[in-house]
C-alpha positions as CSV (number, residue, x, y, z in Angstrom):
1,M,-17.8,13.3,-11.4
2,I,-14.7,14.6,-13.1
3,I,-11.4,14.7,-11.6
4,P,-10.8,18.0,-9.9
5,Q,-8.3,20.5,-11.5
6,R,-6.8,21.2,-8.1
7,C,-6.5,19.4,-4.7
8,W,-9.7,20.2,-2.4
9,S,-7.3,20.5,0.3
10,C,-4.2,22.2,-0.3
11,G,-4.8,23.2,-3.9
12,K,-2.0,21.6,-5.9
13,P,-2.8,21.0,-9.5
14,I,-3.7,17.4,-10.0
15,S,-5.9,16.9,-12.9
16,H,-3.2,16.6,-15.5
17,L,-1.9,13.6,-13.6
18,F,-5.2,11.5,-13.5
19,E,-5.2,9.9,-17.2
20,Q,-1.4,8.4,-16.2
21,F,-2.8,7.1,-13.0
22,K,-5.7,5.4,-14.8
23,E,-3.3,3.9,-17.8
24,R,-0.7,2.9,-15.3
25,V,-3.3,0.9,-12.9
26,A,-5.0,-0.6,-15.7
27,K,-1.6,-2.0,-16.9
28,G,-1.5,-3.7,-13.3
29,E,0.8,-1.4,-11.2
30,S,-0.1,-0.8,-7.5
31,K,-2.0,2.4,-6.9
32,K,0.6,3.3,-3.9
33,E,3.8,3.1,-6.6
34,V,2.1,5.0,-9.1
35,L,0.9,7.8,-6.8
36,D,4.8,7.7,-5.6
37,A,6.2,8.0,-9.0
38,L,3.7,10.7,-10.1
39,G,4.9,13.0,-7.2
40,L,1.7,12.7,-5.0
41,E,2.9,12.4,-1.5
42,R,0.1,14.5,0.3
43,Y,-2.7,12.2,1.7
44,C,-5.1,14.9,0.7
45,C,-4.0,14.5,-3.3
46,R,-3.7,11.0,-3.0
47,A,-7.2,10.8,-1.3
48,V,-8.7,12.7,-4.3
49,F,-7.2,10.0,-6.8
50,L,-8.3,6.7,-4.5
51,G,-11.8,8.3,-3.8
52,H,-13.0,9.1,-7.4
53,V,-15.6,7.3,-8.8
54,D,-15.7,8.1,-12.7
55,L,-19.5,8.5,-13.0
56,I,-19.3,10.8,-16.3
57,D,-20.2,8.1,-18.8
58,I,-23.5,7.3,-16.6
59,A,-24.6,10.8,-16.2
60,A,-24.2,11.8,-20.0
61,E,-26.6,9.0,-20.7
62,F,-29.9,11.3,-18.9
63,K,-31.1,14.1,-20.9
64,K,-31.4,17.5,-19.3
65,V,-35.2,18.4,-19.0
C-alpha cells in the first residue's frame, strides 16, 4: 500500500526517492532512465518501485469496524 522505507531484500533506504520517481514518470520519462538516474542499480530495489501498486486511496475509503 505504501512504499517501504527500505528495500525488502538488501535494506537500502528507498522511500525518499519514490516521489521523484512518480513525478518524472508522469512527465513521460522512461522508468529505466529514471531508476538509473536515482541510483537504483540493484534489481531488488528496482522491483520494489516497478511492482508497487498505490492502494492507499482505495483503502482509505473503508471504515474501520
